[in-house]
N, C-alpha and C positions, 0 to 999 in steps of 0.2 A: 530498977534504976538505970541499968544499961540500956534498956529499951527507950527510956525517957531521953537519955543522952543522945542516942542515935536519932531520935525524932527531932530533937532540938538542933543537932548538927545538920540534919537534912533541911530544916527550915531555913537556917542561916545560909547554907549554900544556895538554896532556891532564891532567897532574897537577893543575894549577891548577883546571881544570874539575871534576876529581873532588873536590878538597878545598876548594872554595869554592862559595858559592851567593849569587846576587843578593839584596841586602838592602834593597829599596825599601819603605819604610814608607808605606802608602797609606791614604787616607781610606776609611771603610767603603763597601762597595758592596752594594746590595740588588739581587738578580737576580730577574727575572720571565721564566720561559720561556713559550713559546706554550701549553704544557699548563696553565700556571697561569692565564693570562688568557683562554684559550679562544678564540683568534682566529688569524689568519695569522702567519707568521714575520716578515715585513718590516713596518717601521714608518717611513713616509716623512717624517713631520713631527710635531712635538709642540708643545703649548701648554697653558696652564693658566688657570683663571678666578679670580675674587676669593675663592672658597671654598677655593682650593688643590686643586680637583679637576684632574686632568691628563687630556689628550685626545691621542690618537694617530691619525694617518691610516694605517690598517692595510689590508692586502690584503683583509680580509673586511668592512671597514666602519669606522665611527667607534668607536674603543675609548676607554672612559671608566674611570678609576680614582679612587675617592673616599677611598682610604686603607685601606678594609676590603674592598670588593668591586669586581670588574671587571664591566663591562657592555659588550656589543658590539651596536651598532646597524647592521644590514646596510645596505650602500650602496643608495641608492634605485633604481639600475638594475643592481645586481649586478655592478658593476665595482670596480676597485681605487680606494680613496680615496687621492689623492696629496698633498692639502694640507688643513690645518686651522688655524683662527685664531679665538680668542675675542675678540669685540668686544662689550663690555657684557654683556647677558644672552643673547647669541646666540653659537652656535658655527657659524662658516661653514666649509663643506667644498667641495672640488672633486675631481672624478673624471673619467672618460671621458665627454665630451659632456654634462656635467651639473655644476651648482653651485647652492648654496642655503645655507640655514641651518637649524640645529636650535635649538629653544627648549624649556626645561623646562616641563612641564605641572604642574598642581596635584598630580598623583599622584607627582611626583618623577622621572618619566621624560621623555626627550627626544622631540620630534616634529619631523619634517622638513617644511620648506617649500621648494619649488623656486623659484629665481629665473630659471634659464636657460630655463624653459618659456615665459616671457614673450617671449623673443627667440630662440625655437628655430630659426626660419628664418634667423637671422643667424649661427648657429654655423658654424664652419669644420669641414668633414668630418674625422673621425678626430682630434679635438682632445682633449688631456689638459690639466687645470688643475693645474699643479705648485706654485704658490705663491699665498698670499693675504696681503695686508698691509692695514692700515687707516690712514686719515689723515683727521683731523677727522670729518666725517660721510660720508666716502667709503670704500668697500671695493673693493680692486683684486683681481681674479681674473686670474692670469697663466698663459697657455699659451705654447708655443714660437712661436705665430703672432701672438698678439694679447694686449693687456691690456684687460680689461673693467672700466670704472670705474662702480661702482654707487653712486648717490646714495640714501642711506638715508632722506632726508627726503621726496623726491617719487617714489622708485622708478624713476627714469629711468637710462639707461645712456649712457656715452660709450665710445669705442673708441680705443685707441692701437695703430695697426697700421702698415702700409707698411714693416715691417721683416721681413727674411727669417727670422731666427732670434733670438727673444728668449730669452736663456738664463735670466736671473733678474732680479727687481726687488728694490729695497732701500729701506727707510725709514731715513733718518738725520736725527734731530731733526725739523725742519719741512720736510724735503725728501724727494722720492721720485726714486730713480734706477733705471735698468735698463740692462743690457748687451745690445747686439745683436751677435751674433757676426759678425765681418768688418766691422763698422761702428765700434764703439767704445762709450763710456759716455755715456748720455743722462740728462737731468733733465727731469721732467715739470713744466711751469709753465703755469698757466692752461689745462690740458687738452691742451697740445701738448708734443711731445718736442723738446727742444733738446739739441744735441750738446755735451757737456762736454769730451770728449777722444777723439781717434781715433788716439792713440799706437799704433804698431804692436805694442808690448808687451802691450797689453790688447785688441787687436782679436780675437785668436784664443786668448789665454790666458783661460780661463774664470775669472770673478771669482765666488768662492763666497760672499764676505761683504765688507762695507765697515764699517770701524771708524771712529768719530769720536774723534780725539785733538786735543790742543792744537795740535799741529804740522800739523794738516790731516786729510784723509781717508786712511786706510790701506786699500789694496785687497788683500784676501787672494785670491790666485789658486790654482788647482787644483794646478799643478805648477811655477810659475815664482817662487814665493815671494811677498813682500809689496812693493807699490809705494806710494809716497806721492803723493797728489794735492794739490797746493797751488797755488792761483792758476792752475788748468788746466795745470799742469806735472807730468809724471809722472817720478818718480825712484825708484830702488830704495831699499827700507827694510829694514835688516837687524835681525832679532831676535838676541838673544845666542846662541840655539841654532839659528841659521839653517842652519848646515852640516848638522845632523842632520835638520832639518825638510824641507829641500829634497829629501831622498831619498824623500819620501812623496807620495802623491797625495791631496790634501785634498778630501773630498767635501762637508763642511759645516763651518762655523765660527761662533763667537759670542764677542762681547766680554762678559766677565763683570762683575758689579756691583762687584767690587773693582778693576777696571781691568785684570785679567789676560785671558787668552784661552784658549779651548778649541777644539782643532782635531780634527775627526773624519776619519779617513783611510779609504781604500778597503780596506786589508789590514793595517794596522799599529795598530789600536786608536785610542786617543785621547791627544792631548798636552794637558796643562794647563800654561799658561805664566804667569809673573808679569807685572807691568806692562812690564818691559823685554824680555820675550820669552824669559826663561830658563825652561828646563823645570823645573817643580815635580814633576810626575808624568807618567810615560809608562805608561799602563795598557793592557795587551794581554790576549789570551785566556789567555796563560800566567800572567799576574799577577793574574787575578781577573775580567777582563771576560768576558761571555757570548759575544761574537763580535768578530772583528777589524774588521768593516766597520760603520762608524758612518754611518747615513743621515740622522740629525737630532739636533739638540741644543736643549735648552730649560732655562733656569735659572728655578726658581720663587722665590717670595718668601722662602723659608727658605734660599736659596742652595744648594739641592740641584740637581745637574746630571742632567737626564733624557736618556738616550741612546736614540733609536730605532735599533735595530740591524737588520742583515740577518737575524738570527735571535734575536729576543727584545727585551727592554727592560731597561735597567739604570738604577739611581738611585745616583749618587755623592754622599755626604754631605760636600760640600767643606768646610763650616764646622764639621764635627764636631770635638769636642775629643779624638777618638780617632783614632789612626793604627794601621793593622793590617799586620802582616807575615804573609802566609799561605804556608806551605811546602807547595805543591801537589806538589812533586817527592818529598817525603819525605826529602830529604837532611838537613835540620836535625833533624827529629823533634819529640818532645814536650819542651817546655821545663820543666825542673824547678827551675832556679835561674838568676839573672842578677845582674850587678853591673857598675858603672862604676868603673874603676880605672885611674889613670894615663893618662887620655885614651882608653882603650879600653873598648869594650862587650863584656863576656864573657857568653856564653849557654851554660849547661850543660843538656844534653839526654840522652835515652836513646841518642843516637848518639855522644856525646862532648862535648868542650869546644870551642866556637867563639868567635871574636873578630873584631872589625872596629874601625876608627876610629870613635869616638863622633860622633854628629851628622853622619853622612855616609851616602851611598847606596852606600858600598863593599860589596863582597861579604863574606860571612862566610867565615872560613877555619878549618878544623879544626886544632887544635893537635896536633902529632905525639905519639903515645904515649898519647893520652887517649881513644881510640876505645872506646866502651862507656858504661855508665850513670854519669852525674854526679848526685850527690845534693845537694850544697851548695857554695856559694862563700862564703869568709870572708876579709875583709881585716883585718889586724892589724899595726900598726906599719909600714904601707906595704908589707906583704908579702901576696900573695894566695895563699890556701890553697884547694885543690879537694878536696872529699870525693867519692871515686869508689868504684865497685864493686871496683876493684883495690887501693884503699888511699887514701893521701894524697899529693897532688902539690903542689909549690911551682911557681907560675906566674910567669914573668918574661920580658917582651918576646916573647911568643908561643912561649916554650919551657916545657916541663913537666919537672919533676924529681920522680921518685917517691921520697919519703923514708920512707914506711911502707907495707909490703905484706903484713903479717901477716893483715889482715882488711879488709873493706870499711868505709868511714868514712861515718857518717851526718851528724855535726854537730861543730861546734867551739864552745868557750867559753873566754873568758879566765878566769883564776883570781884572785880578789881578793887583793891584797897580794903577788902573785907575777907581776910583769910579764914575766918570762922563761919562763913556763910557759903552755902551752895544753892544756886537756883536750879530748879528742875522744871522741865516742861511736862505738863500733864494733859490728860484727855480734856480737862475742863479749864485750862489756863496755865498760870505760873504759880509756883509755890517756893518756899524757902525752908532749907534744912539748916540747923544751927548746931555747932559743936559746943557741948557743955562738958567741960572736963575732958575725959577721954572718949566720950561717946557722942554720937550724932542723933539728933531728934528733929521731928517736924516742928517748925515754928509757926508758920502761917501761910495762908494762901493770899496772893495779891488780889485784893478786892477790886471790883470794877472791870475785870478782864476775864471772860469765861470762854475764850476761843482756844481750841486745841492747838498746842504748841509743840509740834513734833520737832521742828527746827527753830532754834533761836540762838542769837549771839548778842553779846554785850560790847559796847564801845568803852573806851577809857573813861568817858563821862557817864557811864552806866546807862546809856541810851540802849534800849532793847529793840532788836529787829527780829520779827517772827515771820517765818516762811510758812505759808498755807497754800495747799494745792488749789483750793477753790476760791480763795480770796486774793492771793498774791502776797506781797510783802507788807507787813504791818509795822509801823513805827510806834513803839510803846514808850511812854514817859512815866517811869515809876516815881513814887514818892521817895524822898531821901532815905527813909527808914525801911523801904521795900514792904510796907504793909498794904499799900494800895497802888492803883494806877491812876495818875492824874488825867491822862488822856491817851488816845491812840488814833492813828490815821492810817488809811490804806494808800500806799504809794501808787501813782499812776504807772510807773515803770520801775522794774520789769513787771510784765503782766503775769497773771496766774497761769498755771499749767500743771499738767500731770507729771509726777515724779520729779518735782523741783526740789532744791535743797539749799541750805545756807551752811557756810563753814568759815571759820576764822583762821587765817593763815598769815603768819608774820605781822600780826596786828591789824590786818585788813580783812574785812568781811567780804566774802565772795558769794555770789548767787549763780547757780547753774540750772538751766532749763532748756527746752527745745529752741528757744529764741537765741541762746548763746550763753556765754559766761560773762558776768558783770562783776565789777568791784565797786565798793562803796568809797566815794570821795569824802574823806573825813571833814573837809572844810565846808562843802556845799550840802552834805548829807544826801547826795544823789548817787544812784547806782549808774555807772557808766560801763558801756560794753567794751570788753577787752577783745579786740579783733584778732590778736595773735592767739590767745587761748581758744577763742570761739572757732577758729579754723579747723580744730580737730573734730568738730561736729558736722562738718560739711559732708557732702556725698552720702547723705542718709546714714550717717554714723551714729546718730543720737539713739540711745536706748533709754538712758536714765540720767538725771542730773545729780545723782547722789555723790556728794563729795566726802572723802574720808581723809582726815589729817592724822598721821601717825606720830609716834614718839621721836622718830628720826627726822622730823621736820620735812616730811614729804606729803604732798596733797595728791590723792588718787581719784581717778575717774574711769569708769568702765564705758566703752563704746562698743559698737557692733563687731568690730574686728580686732580691737586692741584694748589693752589695759594701759592707761596713761598715768604717769606721775610727774609732778612738777616740783622743781627745787629752786632755791633762791639764786638770783644772778650774782655774778662776781663783782660787777662794777655798776650795775643799775638795778632798778626795781623790777624790771621785766623778768618774769619767771622762765626758767628753762623747761622745755618739754622733753620728756623721755617716753618711749612707748615699748611695750612688750607685745609681741605678735601672738596673743592668745585670744581667739574670737569668743564672743559672748556665748555662742552655741556650745563651746567646750567648758568655759568656766561655769555656766549654768547656775548663776545665783538667782535669788528671788529678785525680780525686777523692782527697782525702787528701794531695795533694802540691801544693796551690795555692801559687803563688809570686807575690809582688809586690815590686818593688824600686824605690827612688827613683833615677832616673838624672839628674835635674836638679832645680832648685828646686821646680818644680810638676809635673814629669812622672814618671810611674810606669809601669814595664814589668810587664805581667801575662802570665805564661806560659800557653800553650794547648797542646792536643794536636797542633795543626797549625801552630805558630808562636807568635806573641805579638802583643799590641797595647799601645800606649802611651796612657795617659790624661793629659790636661792638666787638672789640677783648677782652674786659674785660668779656663779657657774653658768649664768644664763648667756651662753655664747652659741651662736648658730654656725654650724659647720657648713662651708660652702659645698655645693654639688653642681655638677654640670647637667644641663638639660640635654636630653637625648630624644631624637626623632625616632620613634619606635616603629612607625608604620605609615605608609601612604597607599591609599587604595582608591580605586575608581568604581563608582556606583552607577552602572547603566540601567536604564529602566527595563524592568522585567528580565534582568540578567544577573547572574551571580556576581558578587563583588570580586574584583581583580586587584591583587596586591602588586604594587610596583616596586621596582628596585630603588632603594634609598641610597645606594652607594654611587650612583651615577645619574646625570640629568635625565629626566623623563621626556619622552616624545610620544604624544597622544594624538589620536585621531580627533576630528572635530566633534564627534558624538561622545567622546570620552571626556566630557567637560564637567562632570560632577565628582569632585575630589574630597576625600576625607583624610585629614592629617591627625595622627595620634602622636603625642609627645609626652614626656614624663621626666620628673626629677625623682630618683629613687631615694626619697627621704621619708623616714618612717616614724618620726617623732609625733606622738599623739597631740601634743599641745602646740605644734607649729604647723601653719598652713603654707602651702606653696601656691603662688599666684603666677599666672602666665599672661604674656602679652605677645600678640602676633601682628604681622603685617604682610600683605601680599602685594609686592611691587608689580605693577602692570594693571592692578585693579584699584588699589588704594595707596595713598601716599603718606600715611601716618600710622603710628602704632595704635592698636586697639586699647580699650580699657583693660585694666588688670582684672583677671578672672581666675577662679579656682578650677574651671573646666579644662580638662586635659585633651580636648579634641576640638576640631573645627571642621565644618563642612562648607565647601564652596560649591554653589550650584550654577549651572548654565553659564560657564565662563566662555567668553568670546575667544576666538582664535588669536594667538599671540604668544609672546615670551613672558614668563612669569618667574618671580623669585619669592618663595615663601620663607619668611623669617619668623623665628619664635625665640623668646627668651623668658627667663623665670627669675623670680625673686623669692627667697626663703626668709620669712619673717621680715625684718627690716633691712636685710642685706641687699646690696646692689646686684643686678644680674651678673652672673659669673661668666657666661658665654652666650653666644647667639648661634643658633643652628639655622643653616640655609638649605633650601632644596630648590634647584632650578628645574623648570620643565617648560615644555613648549606644546601648545595645542595647535595642531596643524589645521590649515584651512581645508574645507571640503574640496574635492577634486574640481568642482565647478567654480572655486574661488582662488585656485592656485595661480601663480604667475604665468604658467604655460596656458592655463585656461583663459587668463585675461588677454594674452597675446592672440590666442585663437579668437576670442571675442572681438579684439580690435581688428584682426584681419577680416573676420566675418562682418563686422560693422562697416569697415571700409568697403568691402565688396558689396554689401547690401546697400550702403549709401551710394556707391557708384551706380548700381542698377536702379536704385530708386530715383537717383538724379536723372539717369538716362530715361527711365520710364516717365518721370515728370516732364523732362524736356520733350519727349515724344508726345506726351499727353498735351502739353501746352502748345507744341507745334501744331498738333491736330486741332486743338481748340482754337489756335490762331487761324489755321486754314478754314476751320469750320466757321469761325467768326467772320473771316473775310468773305467766305462764301455766303454766309447769312447776310452780311452787309451788302454784298453784291446783289444777292437775291432781293434784299430789301430795297436796294437802289433800283433794281429792275422792276420790282413791284411798284415802287414809288413812281418810276418812269411810266410803267404801264398805267398806274392810277392817274398819273398826269395826262398820259396819252388818252386814257379813257375819259378823263375829265375834259380834255381838249376835244375829243370826238363827241363827247356829250354836248359840249358847248357848240361844236360844229353842227351836230345833229339838231340841237335846239335851234341854231341859226338857220340850218337847212329847213327844219320844220317850220320855223317862222317864215322863211323864204317861200316854202311850199304853200304855207297858209296864205302868205301874201299873194303868191301866184294864183292860188285857188280863188282868193278873193278877187284878184284881178280878172281871172278867167270867168268867175261867176258874174263879176260886174260887166265884163265884156260880153259874156253870153247873154246876160239880161239886157244889155244895151242892144245887142243884135236882135234879141227877141222883141224888144220894145220898138226897135227901128222897123223890123219886118212887120210887126203888128200895125205900126203906124202907116207903113207903106201899103200894107194890104188894105187898110181902112181907106187910105187916100185912093188907092187903086180902085176899090169897090165904088167909091164915090165918083171917081172919074168915069168908071164904066157906065155908071148910071147916067152921068152927064153926057157921055159920048153917045149913048143910045138915044138920049133925048135930042142931042144936038147934032150927033153924027159929025162932029168936027174932027178935022185932020190933026190939029194941034193937040187935042186931047189924047189921041192915039199915040202920038209921039211921046207924050208925058208918060203914058201907061207903059210904053215900051221901055222908057228910061227907068221907071220904077221897077219893072220886072227884072231889068238887068242888075239893079242894086240889091234886090232880094233874092237873087239866084242862089240856089243851094250850094253850088260848087264853091262860089266865092266865100260864102259863110262858113262852110266846113273847113276850107283851107285856113281861114283865120283862126277858127276854133281849134283845129288840130295843132297848129303851131303853139298856141297858148297852152293847150292841154299837155303837149309833150314837155313843155318847159316845167309845168307843174307836176306832172306824174309821169316820169320817164319810164319807158319800157312796158307800161301797162298794156298797151295795144298789142305789143310784140308777145307778151306773156300769154294774154288770152287767146291770141291767134295761134300761138304754139300749142296751147292746151286744146284749142278747138279749131282745127284747120278749116272746117267747113263754113266758118263764119264769112259773110260777104262784107264788103265795105259798108253797106247800109247797116248790117248788123253791128259792125264795129262802131259806127256813129252812135247807134242806140246804146251800146254798152258804155261809150264814153259819157253820153248824157246821163245814163243811169248811175255811173260812178260818181257824177257830180250831184247825185241824189235829187235829180230833177223829176218833176211829176209829168205824167202823160200830157197834161194841159200845156206844161211849159215846153215839152219836147215837140209838140205838133207844129208850132210855128217854125221851129228850127228845121224840121224836115219838110215843111211846107205841105203838110198833110193834116188830115183831120185827126181829132182825138181818137176816134174809133179806129182809124187806121193805125194809130200808135199802139192801141191795145192789142190789135191783131199782130203787129210786129213783135210786141213783147211776148205774146203767147208763142209765136213761132220761134223766138229766141230761146225760150225755156226748153222747147223741144230739142233745139240744136245743142243746147248745153246739157241735155240729159238730166234735168233737175226733176226731183220727185215732187209729188204734189205738195208736201209740207215744206219743201225748201223754198225760201224766199229768193227771188231773182236778184233784188237789189243787195241783199245780205251776201249772196254768193259773190257778186261782182266786187263788192267792197272788200271781201276777204282775200282777193287775189293781190 
């Protein structure tokens, strides 16, 4: 029997585990793995500075996070840094056999200065420095063997030692305590250790932290719970959750600013308690923590809780107005609908309908029979309806009753003037539920309309408008008894689209889609675009048109970077717009099925693909932060990056014109984004678009003066401040003012010499041109003279030819005359012989005197000299042996006369002429082949 009871109990427990899931709603957690921050896994201590930069003692060195970028500064002696503490503008660290401080340089990076080197010979062998605290102008470095007290004013050291094992030291208000294992709790006064308590319960139980409360000091031990120290008396102190806390080994603890406590355990995550010690949150690796071993805790000025883990770093936004339930197991699934009804919180998911007691950390329980896809939850007249893939369920006290199973149900709406009827939109049209007595039943389907009706709304006149992604808006006219549909039409506007929806708000039906937000004009029955509401979908903000109307009369819409809600105007019908700066990437709902439900006065539950989160609008305030310029660097080609001073204006060479600006706002809320806007005066005259990117690179800047400005906005807040950085890019040496003066002088000199050279050149060209012109004139004169000479020669030639003709004519006349006279002479001689008359002889004598050679030659010579001057002189000079008779023959031959023509001139016979020609050839020394006439003509 006992065996049977045990088996039954086991089955019940197993079923409860199967059909329930823990429902702890936790503050947002930001996780940073070692691959993100680029250093070792373990983080032994955490602290923060006045700028809200956080620092961690990491296995690889000092780890810094400014809200945008992580920096790791290697340990000075390549050992694990165990402790870190910000004091003023210095970050003190301790590691193996070394401690000192880091200070920020003008370029924005930290530089280390060793303090332990001053007392190196006084260090204890193999010493680690596990803790650092500050008090007034002293800084205490604690190892397990000794406490080194450093005076920041004079740089001198004091030592607290003579204790075998110093576990930890603590600063409580104006007092400094430390625990020596096996000895008790000490307080340091005037540089000496004074025993406060050596109670056996704290001799060997390690005290991880001491809290200051009104009732005295509370000593948080590692395994023995909490003790109260009051007037040197130790008594147990019980937190409300003491029984659960005692089961854990506490490695670190911290009293929070709100009076609560944070306890980091060795293997069970972190406990966050309220002032009375009641557990608010227990966060483990299963519920969202990166690792179950918490090595360090630090609370920053924004009440974020930083956890240095055995593997990673987590930031818990304790004061966030958002609490998140993350379903890592996948049991709950994607949340499509939620509602608070009759003291229960119901969540409809793709896995079924779950519920739990509202405002509790109870587990969610699956309602039997509802496993599958839940689309909607609707409360009407105290009755909860569930629209399901299987149909319609009535939900009552954790029980589900299927009242409609003909088709899946998308949505419910009440019908004006018909309080006992509910219209539901189904996969295959519209149908009616009717209340009979105290229960609801399915009455009928509206015949004549079989189109899926995921979104539908009714007007006061019971006109139905159905929204369909692939058809658009359908106007449906039902019969008065809602048994059938008289007719339906598809409206031309708005057009169909993906993820559209319809919602009724303040009696007006609204449509939302990619084309904008439209409202139905009741008079015309036409949807008109609302430009004011549609403006929120500009700049690629549209994700989905799903509209949600909650019980508090708010209408919600999710966009790419915001969650919007609309409320009624005070004096007109225009809706007021409100936005919450939570981007879609963080809300992570199912696109097109976004859901948000009011679960209390100011709390709203938002469904996600892996659970849900709850927003408290009352606490949703964004704390302002200043933007910080963290680094300016120059990136030269093929050279290492050079970091510039950010505390004074920069002066860069012309080739240092590729600049990288890094800036940040140290804001760590997971659900709030920071956006930046920059401007570079000298290059651009207006601000850039808002962007989440925290760096900008300017390449190939021209020489000149520049002012880089950057500002940031957190969520909806206006920019708090603007950071400026002035810098100058110098001109290259060849473009400086001095170089330009040299260029001007060189140019003037060059211009002078070029002008001089051109003047000389043109002068020479002018002289050359004049010379050429003179030469041309001379040539022209010569040509004219030659022409004139030619004309004269031609005239002379004509004169010679005329003279020659005259000479030839004269010669021929003489020859004819002599021939005639010879004939007459011969005839007279014959007559005289016959008659022997004296008169005849006298005539013959007269004839002889007229044909005498001397007179003929004289006449011929005068004519020949006029025609051919100097010929006789030339041939006489060439041949001095020539006789006058030879010259006569030459003259006759030059006239190209034949021997027959010459004979009468010489008054000799032809034979005698031939003989004279022969003799002349001899005198002229002519060869046999040389022509006599040709030779004479050639002279």
